[in-house]
Backbone atoms as SQL, in Angstrom:
CREATE TABLE atoms (id INTEGER PRIMARY KEY, chain TEXT, resi INTEGER, resn TEXT, atom TEXT, x REAL, y REAL, z REAL);
INSERT INTO atoms VALUES
  (1, 'A', 1, 'GLY', 'N', 92.714, 164.721, 66.430),
  (2, 'A', 1, 'GLY', 'CA', 93.397, 163.927, 65.707),
  (3, 'A', 1, 'GLY', 'C', 94.785, 162.953, 66.592),
  (4, 'A', 2, 'VAL', 'N', 95.522, 162.432, 66.515),
  (5, 'A', 2, 'VAL', 'CA', 96.983, 162.425, 67.713),
  (6, 'A', 2, 'VAL', 'C', 97.650, 162.994, 66.998),
  (7, 'A', 3, 'SER', 'N', 97.878, 164.103, 65.401),
  (8, 'A', 3, 'SER', 'CA', 98.661, 164.893, 65.649),
  (9, 'A', 3, 'SER', 'C', 98.203, 166.923, 65.834),
  (10, 'A', 4, 'HIS', 'N', 97.179, 166.636, 66.551),
  (11, 'A', 4, 'HIS', 'CA', 96.776, 167.902, 67.329),
  (12, 'A', 4, 'HIS', 'C', 97.416, 167.182, 69.027),
  (13, 'A', 5, 'PHE', 'N', 97.227, 165.966, 69.449),
  (14, 'A', 5, 'PHE', 'CA', 97.744, 165.591, 70.916),
  (15, 'A', 5, 'PHE', 'C', 98.723, 166.065, 70.351),
  (16, 'A', 6, 'CYS', 'N', 99.915, 165.104, 69.513),
  (17, 'A', 6, 'CYS', 'CA', 101.205, 165.780, 69.505),
  (18, 'A', 6, 'CYS', 'C', 101.775, 166.978, 69.162),
  (19, 'A', 7, 'GLU', 'N', 100.554, 167.826, 69.089),
  (20, 'A', 7, 'GLU', 'CA', 101.411, 169.149, 68.663),
  (21, 'A', 7, 'GLU', 'C', 101.516, 170.119, 70.265),
  (22, 'A', 8, 'HIS', 'N', 100.644, 169.444, 70.975),
  (23, 'A', 8, 'HIS', 'CA', 100.171, 169.721, 72.632),
  (24, 'A', 8, 'HIS', 'C', 101.207, 169.393, 73.397),
  (25, 'A', 9, 'MET', 'N', 102.051, 168.267, 72.795),
  (26, 'A', 9, 'MET', 'CA', 103.528, 167.629, 74.015),
  (27, 'A', 9, 'MET', 'C', 104.543, 167.964, 73.101),
  (28, 'A', 10, 'ALA', 'N', 104.553, 169.003, 71.834),
  (29, 'A', 10, 'ALA', 'CA', 105.530, 169.034, 71.996),
  (30, 'A', 10, 'ALA', 'C', 106.808, 170.606, 72.306),
  (31, 'A', 11, 'PHE', 'N', 107.424, 169.762, 72.445),
  (32, 'A', 11, 'PHE', 'CA', 108.342, 170.789, 73.411),
  (33, 'A', 11, 'PHE', 'C', 107.908, 171.025, 74.972),
  (34, 'A', 12, 'LYS', 'N', 107.365, 169.905, 75.333),
  (35, 'A', 12, 'LYS', 'CA', 107.581, 169.181, 76.847),
  (36, 'A', 12, 'LYS', 'C', 108.685, 169.450, 77.589),
  (37, 'A', 13, 'SER', 'N', 108.585, 168.356, 77.969),
  (38, 'A', 13, 'SER', 'CA', 109.429, 167.840, 79.100),
  (39, 'A', 13, 'SER', 'C', 110.953, 166.989, 78.122),
  (40, 'A', 14, 'THR', 'N', 112.193, 166.770, 78.535),
  (41, 'A', 14, 'THR', 'CA', 112.820, 165.643, 77.949),
  (42, 'A', 14, 'THR', 'C', 113.393, 164.895, 79.173),
  (43, 'A', 15, 'ASP', 'N', 114.573, 163.800, 78.689),
  (44, 'A', 15, 'ASP', 'CA', 114.593, 163.219, 79.809),
  (45, 'A', 15, 'ASP', 'C', 116.323, 164.483, 79.998),
  (46, 'A', 16, 'GLN', 'N', 116.751, 165.118, 79.162),
  (47, 'A', 16, 'GLN', 'CA', 117.896, 166.566, 79.636),
  (48, 'A', 16, 'GLN', 'C', 117.135, 167.339, 80.190),
  (49, 'A', 17, 'ARG', 'N', 116.241, 168.248, 79.677),
  (50, 'A', 17, 'ARG', 'CA', 115.226, 169.310, 80.261),
  (51, 'A', 17, 'ARG', 'C', 113.384, 169.064, 80.536),
  (52, 'A', 18, 'SER', 'N', 113.563, 170.418, 81.343),
  (53, 'A', 18, 'SER', 'CA', 112.056, 170.093, 81.368),
  (54, 'A', 18, 'SER', 'C', 111.626, 171.343, 80.307),
  (55, 'A', 19, 'SER', 'N', 109.752, 171.393, 80.475),
  (56, 'A', 19, 'SER', 'CA', 109.916, 171.915, 79.287),
  (57, 'A', 19, 'SER', 'C', 109.629, 173.724, 79.949),
  (58, 'A', 20, 'LEU', 'N', 109.851, 173.811, 81.097),
  (59, 'A', 20, 'LEU', 'CA', 109.824, 175.370, 81.381),
  (60, 'A', 20, 'LEU', 'C', 111.946, 175.777, 80.642),
  (61, 'A', 21, 'ARG', 'N', 112.667, 174.252, 80.966),
  (62, 'A', 21, 'ARG', 'CA', 113.886, 174.970, 80.303),
  (63, 'A', 21, 'ARG', 'C', 114.631, 175.157, 79.307),
  (64, 'A', 22, 'ILE', 'N', 113.486, 174.231, 78.939),
  (65, 'A', 22, 'ILE', 'CA', 113.094, 174.343, 77.391),
  (66, 'A', 22, 'ILE', 'C', 113.040, 175.532, 76.637),
  (67, 'A', 23, 'VAL', 'N', 111.635, 176.156, 77.198),
  (68, 'A', 23, 'VAL', 'CA', 111.732, 177.490, 77.029),
  (69, 'A', 23, 'VAL', 'C', 112.837, 178.638, 77.167),
  (70, 'A', 24, 'ARG', 'N', 113.047, 178.083, 78.218),
  (71, 'A', 24, 'ARG', 'CA', 113.626, 179.568, 78.614),
  (72, 'A', 24, 'ARG', 'C', 114.855, 179.563, 77.637),
  (73, 'A', 25, 'ASP', 'N', 115.969, 178.283, 77.217),
  (74, 'A', 25, 'ASP', 'CA', 116.880, 178.266, 76.661),
  (75, 'A', 25, 'ASP', 'C', 116.790, 179.167, 75.418),
  (76, 'A', 26, 'VAL', 'N', 116.038, 178.734, 74.602),
  (77, 'A', 26, 'VAL', 'CA', 115.798, 179.495, 73.578),
  (78, 'A', 26, 'VAL', 'C', 115.049, 180.558, 73.795),
  (79, 'A', 27, 'GLU', 'N', 114.104, 181.403, 74.706),
  (80, 'A', 27, 'GLU', 'CA', 114.236, 182.778, 74.704),
  (81, 'A', 27, 'GLU', 'C', 115.764, 183.540, 75.146),
  (82, 'A', 28, 'MET', 'N', 116.433, 182.583, 76.142),
  (83, 'A', 28, 'MET', 'CA', 117.709, 183.395, 76.371),
  (84, 'A', 28, 'MET', 'C', 117.952, 183.993, 75.639),
  (85, 'A', 29, 'PHE', 'N', 118.306, 183.190, 74.033),
  (86, 'A', 29, 'PHE', 'CA', 118.884, 184.198, 72.790),
  (87, 'A', 29, 'PHE', 'C', 118.360, 184.640, 71.934),
  (88, 'A', 30, 'GLY', 'N', 116.931, 185.370, 72.914),
  (89, 'A', 30, 'GLY', 'CA', 115.672, 185.717, 71.988),
  (90, 'A', 30, 'GLY', 'C', 114.643, 184.735, 70.378),
  (91, 'A', 31, 'GLY', 'N', 114.962, 183.848, 70.813),
  (92, 'A', 31, 'GLY', 'CA', 114.361, 182.857, 70.498),
  (93, 'A', 31, 'GLY', 'C', 112.795, 182.636, 70.759),
  (94, 'A', 32, 'ASN', 'N', 112.174, 182.344, 70.070),
  (95, 'A', 32, 'ASN', 'CA', 110.439, 181.297, 70.411),
  (96, 'A', 32, 'ASN', 'C', 110.382, 179.560, 69.562),
  (97, 'A', 33, 'VAL', 'N', 109.264, 179.075, 70.534),
  (98, 'A', 33, 'VAL', 'CA', 108.889, 177.607, 70.139),
  (99, 'A', 33, 'VAL', 'C', 107.300, 177.353, 69.624),
  (100, 'A', 34, 'GLY', 'N', 107.118, 176.496, 68.969),
  (101, 'A', 34, 'GLY', 'CA', 105.612, 176.185, 68.947),
  (102, 'A', 34, 'GLY', 'C', 105.963, 174.890, 67.823),
  (103, 'A', 35, 'ALA', 'N', 104.556, 175.031, 67.756),
  (104, 'A', 35, 'ALA', 'CA', 103.890, 173.698, 66.449),
  (105, 'A', 35, 'ALA', 'C', 102.990, 174.105, 66.281),
  (106, 'A', 36, 'THR', 'N', 102.537, 173.182, 65.365),
  (107, 'A', 36, 'THR', 'CA', 101.512, 173.554, 64.637),
  (108, 'A', 36, 'THR', 'C', 101.087, 172.274, 63.880),
  (109, 'A', 37, 'SER', 'N', 100.374, 172.335, 63.353),
  (110, 'A', 37, 'SER', 'CA', 99.638, 170.796, 63.250),
  (111, 'A', 37, 'SER', 'C', 98.217, 170.331, 62.472),
  (112, 'A', 38, 'ALA', 'N', 98.164, 169.781, 61.508),
  (113, 'A', 38, 'ALA', 'CA', 96.526, 169.920, 60.286),
  (114, 'A', 38, 'ALA', 'C', 96.357, 168.370, 60.127),
  (115, 'A', 39, 'ARG', 'N', 95.762, 167.960, 59.626),
  (116, 'A', 39, 'ARG', 'CA', 95.553, 166.582, 59.206),
  (117, 'A', 39, 'ARG', 'C', 96.217, 165.398, 59.552),
  (118, 'A', 40, 'GLU', 'N', 97.074, 165.715, 58.293),
  (119, 'A', 40, 'GLU', 'CA', 98.547, 164.917, 58.118),
  (120, 'A', 40, 'GLU', 'C', 99.948, 165.242, 58.122),
  (121, 'A', 41, 'TYR', 'N', 100.148, 166.685, 59.015),
  (122, 'A', 41, 'TYR', 'CA', 101.525, 166.357, 59.543),
  (123, 'A', 41, 'TYR', 'C', 101.518, 167.506, 60.054),
  (124, 'A', 42, 'LEU', 'N', 102.306, 167.570, 61.107),
  (125, 'A', 42, 'LEU', 'CA', 102.702, 168.273, 62.358),
  (126, 'A', 42, 'LEU', 'C', 104.005, 168.560, 62.549),
  (127, 'A', 43, 'SER', 'N', 104.112, 170.157, 62.691),
  (128, 'A', 43, 'SER', 'CA', 105.430, 170.919, 62.360),
  (129, 'A', 43, 'SER', 'C', 105.720, 171.420, 63.843),
  (130, 'A', 44, 'TYR', 'N', 107.254, 171.702, 64.475),
  (131, 'A', 44, 'TYR', 'CA', 108.094, 171.805, 65.082),
  (132, 'A', 44, 'TYR', 'C', 108.354, 173.302, 64.536),
  (133, 'A', 45, 'ASN', 'N', 109.048, 174.325, 65.161),
  (134, 'A', 45, 'ASN', 'CA', 109.160, 175.080, 65.282),
  (135, 'A', 45, 'ASN', 'C', 109.870, 176.063, 66.152),
  (136, 'A', 46, 'VAL', 'N', 111.242, 176.442, 65.782),
  (137, 'A', 46, 'VAL', 'CA', 112.515, 177.168, 66.649),
  (138, 'A', 46, 'VAL', 'C', 112.662, 178.711, 65.487),
  (139, 'A', 47, 'GLU', 'N', 112.491, 179.473, 66.088),
  (140, 'A', 47, 'GLU', 'CA', 112.349, 180.394, 65.508),
  (141, 'A', 47, 'GLU', 'C', 114.053, 181.413, 66.086),
  (142, 'A', 48, 'VAL', 'N', 115.214, 181.552, 65.737),
  (143, 'A', 48, 'VAL', 'CA', 116.002, 182.631, 66.006),
  (144, 'A', 48, 'VAL', 'C', 117.028, 182.898, 65.624),
  (145, 'A', 49, 'LEU', 'N', 118.075, 184.048, 65.786),
  (146, 'A', 49, 'LEU', 'CA', 118.598, 184.020, 65.002),
  (147, 'A', 49, 'LEU', 'C', 119.757, 183.519, 64.937),
  (148, 'A', 50, 'ARG', 'N', 120.422, 183.475, 63.111),
  (149, 'A', 50, 'ARG', 'CA', 121.984, 182.871, 62.430),
  (150, 'A', 50, 'ARG', 'C', 122.748, 182.299, 63.940),
  (151, 'A', 51, 'PRO', 'N', 123.260, 183.203, 64.846),
  (152, 'A', 51, 'PRO', 'CA', 124.365, 182.800, 65.747),
  (153, 'A', 51, 'PRO', 'C', 123.960, 182.192, 66.594),
  (154, 'A', 52, 'HIS', 'N', 122.747, 181.853, 66.676),
  (155, 'A', 52, 'HIS', 'CA', 121.909, 180.452, 67.595),
  (156, 'A', 52, 'HIS', 'C', 121.714, 179.451, 66.746),
  (157, 'A', 53, 'LEU', 'N', 121.341, 179.174, 66.136),
  (158, 'A', 53, 'LEU', 'CA', 121.763, 178.330, 64.936),
  (159, 'A', 53, 'LEU', 'C', 121.381, 176.612, 65.825),
  (160, 'A', 54, 'PRO', 'N', 122.738, 176.748, 65.599),
  (161, 'A', 54, 'PRO', 'CA', 123.490, 175.937, 65.835),
  (162, 'A', 54, 'PRO', 'C', 122.593, 175.040, 67.559),
  (163, 'A', 55, 'GLU', 'N', 122.232, 176.071, 68.442),
  (164, 'A', 55, 'GLU', 'CA', 121.694, 175.799, 69.982),
  (165, 'A', 55, 'GLU', 'C', 120.625, 175.364, 69.250),
  (166, 'A', 56, 'ALA', 'N', 119.597, 175.736, 68.592),
  (167, 'A', 56, 'ALA', 'CA', 118.063, 175.621, 68.471),
  (168, 'A', 56, 'ALA', 'C', 117.922, 174.598, 67.747),
  (169, 'A', 57, 'VAL', 'N', 118.636, 174.093, 66.784),
  (170, 'A', 57, 'VAL', 'CA', 118.700, 173.011, 66.032),
  (171, 'A', 57, 'VAL', 'C', 118.987, 171.495, 67.632),
  (172, 'A', 58, 'ALA', 'N', 119.623, 171.660, 68.224),
  (173, 'A', 58, 'ALA', 'CA', 120.043, 170.331, 68.987),
  (174, 'A', 58, 'ALA', 'C', 118.790, 170.821, 70.158),
  (175, 'A', 59, 'THR', 'N', 118.035, 172.204, 70.608),
  (176, 'A', 59, 'THR', 'CA', 117.550, 172.144, 70.988),
  (177, 'A', 59, 'THR', 'C', 115.656, 171.160, 70.322),
  (178, 'A', 60, 'LEU', 'N', 115.630, 171.317, 69.850),
  (179, 'A', 60, 'LEU', 'CA', 114.783, 170.976, 68.792),
  (180, 'A', 60, 'LEU', 'C', 114.899, 169.104, 68.411),
  (181, 'A', 61, 'GLY', 'N', 115.808, 168.604, 68.189),
  (182, 'A', 61, 'GLY', 'CA', 115.942, 167.329, 67.940),
  (183, 'A', 61, 'GLY', 'C', 116.157, 166.797, 69.249),
  (184, 'A', 62, 'GLU', 'N', 116.341, 167.177, 70.327),
  (185, 'A', 62, 'GLU', 'CA', 116.359, 166.859, 71.748),
  (186, 'A', 62, 'GLU', 'C', 114.886, 166.316, 71.861),
  (187, 'A', 63, 'CYS', 'N', 113.976, 167.447, 71.576),
  (188, 'A', 63, 'CYS', 'CA', 112.538, 167.328, 71.647),
  (189, 'A', 63, 'CYS', 'C', 111.723, 166.483, 71.029),
  (190, 'A', 64, 'VAL', 'N', 112.238, 166.265, 69.739),
  (191, 'A', 64, 'VAL', 'CA', 111.454, 165.112, 69.019),
  (192, 'A', 64, 'VAL', 'C', 111.879, 164.097, 69.383),
  (193, 'A', 65, 'ALA', 'N', 112.990, 163.769, 69.381),
  (194, 'A', 65, 'ALA', 'CA', 113.929, 161.871, 69.326),
  (195, 'A', 65, 'ALA', 'C', 113.497, 161.350, 70.911),
  (196, 'A', 66, 'HIS', 'N', 113.807, 162.918, 71.505),
  (197, 'A', 66, 'HIS', 'CA', 113.696, 162.284, 73.433),
  (198, 'A', 66, 'HIS', 'C', 112.798, 162.581, 74.015),
  (199, 'A', 67, 'PRO', 'N', 111.718, 162.595, 73.841),
  (200, 'A', 67, 'PRO', 'CA', 110.424, 163.010, 74.638),
  (201, 'A', 67, 'PRO', 'C', 110.525, 162.428, 75.712),
  (202, 'A', 68, 'LYS', 'N', 110.554, 162.966, 76.947),
  (203, 'A', 68, 'LYS', 'CA', 109.683, 162.156, 78.762),
  (204, 'A', 68, 'LYS', 'C', 108.683, 161.098, 78.203),
  (205, 'A', 69, 'LEU', 'N', 107.635, 162.474, 77.608),
  (206, 'A', 69, 'LEU', 'CA', 106.047, 162.044, 78.440),
  (207, 'A', 69, 'LEU', 'C', 105.387, 161.296, 79.366),
  (208, 'A', 70, 'ALA', 'N', 106.276, 162.653, 80.134),
  (209, 'A', 70, 'ALA', 'CA', 105.103, 161.896, 81.907),
  (210, 'A', 70, 'ALA', 'C', 103.937, 162.102, 81.688),
  (211, 'A', 71, 'LYS', 'N', 103.457, 161.024, 82.616),
  (212, 'A', 71, 'LYS', 'CA', 101.785, 161.528, 82.726),
  (213, 'A', 71, 'LYS', 'C', 100.985, 161.881, 82.549),
  (214, 'A', 72, 'TRP', 'N', 102.131, 162.664, 83.726),
  (215, 'A', 72, 'TRP', 'CA', 101.423, 164.714, 83.372),
  (216, 'A', 72, 'TRP', 'C', 100.643, 165.326, 82.205),
  (217, 'A', 73, 'ASP', 'N', 101.474, 165.034, 81.381),
  (218, 'A', 73, 'ASP', 'CA', 101.866, 165.876, 80.357),
  (219, 'A', 73, 'ASP', 'C', 100.838, 165.480, 79.386),
  (220, 'A', 74, 'VAL', 'N', 100.679, 164.134, 79.363),
  (221, 'A', 74, 'VAL', 'CA', 99.609, 163.177, 78.314),
  (222, 'A', 74, 'VAL', 'C', 99.219, 163.399, 78.663),
  (223, 'A', 75, 'ASP', 'N', 98.189, 163.991, 80.479),
  (224, 'A', 75, 'ASP', 'CA', 96.932, 163.851, 80.560),
  (225, 'A', 75, 'ASP', 'C', 96.470, 165.154, 80.493),
  (226, 'A', 76, 'GLU', 'N', 97.352, 165.938, 80.511),
  (227, 'A', 76, 'GLU', 'CA', 97.231, 167.339, 80.125),
  (228, 'A', 76, 'GLU', 'C', 96.988, 167.633, 78.859),
  (229, 'A', 77, 'ALA', 'N', 97.938, 166.716, 77.719),
  (230, 'A', 77, 'ALA', 'CA', 97.681, 167.387, 76.534),
  (231, 'A', 77, 'ALA', 'C', 96.542, 166.646, 75.911),
  (232, 'A', 78, 'ARG', 'N', 95.782, 165.596, 76.523),
  (233, 'A', 78, 'ARG', 'CA', 94.529, 165.270, 76.585),
  (234, 'A', 78, 'ARG', 'C', 93.299, 165.566, 77.439),
  (235, 'A', 79, 'ARG', 'N', 93.582, 166.292, 78.090),
  (236, 'A', 79, 'ARG', 'CA', 92.065, 167.069, 78.860),
  (237, 'A', 79, 'ARG', 'C', 92.546, 168.605, 77.315),
  (238, 'A', 80, 'VAL', 'N', 93.542, 169.303, 77.091),
  (239, 'A', 80, 'VAL', 'CA', 92.965, 170.162, 76.201),
  (240, 'A', 80, 'VAL', 'C', 92.433, 169.889, 74.282),
  (241, 'A', 81, 'VAL', 'N', 93.111, 168.850, 74.405),
  (242, 'A', 81, 'VAL', 'CA', 92.669, 168.513, 72.898),
  (243, 'A', 81, 'VAL', 'C', 90.991, 168.227, 73.108),
  (244, 'A', 82, 'GLN', 'N', 90.766, 167.362, 74.221),
  (245, 'A', 82, 'GLN', 'CA', 89.491, 166.896, 73.638),
  (246, 'A', 82, 'GLN', 'C', 88.341, 168.123, 74.203),
  (247, 'A', 83, 'TRP', 'N', 88.604, 169.086, 74.750),
  (248, 'A', 83, 'TRP', 'CA', 88.540, 170.478, 74.894),
  (249, 'A', 83, 'TRP', 'C', 88.625, 171.039, 73.757),
  (250, 'A', 84, 'GLU', 'N', 88.900, 171.423, 72.940),
  (251, 'A', 84, 'GLU', 'CA', 89.529, 171.992, 72.119),
  (252, 'A', 84, 'GLU', 'C', 88.822, 171.463, 71.098);
């Protein structure tokens, strides 16, 4: 459904950063990003050590509040969700 589609759109490009840059920025300080979904919810996850929490929260906020929703990202997510 929609939450599954949104899960696949999590951590894609924003107006400021590409999806690769988002993942690299978080991994640069030893963190991980991910998303999970169920019928009635979507969960964005960023795991980092405490000293890097401000950067992680800023990245998470950017991904949630300012997704770019590029056509190729949407098409790819749609294909994956239909396949799954």
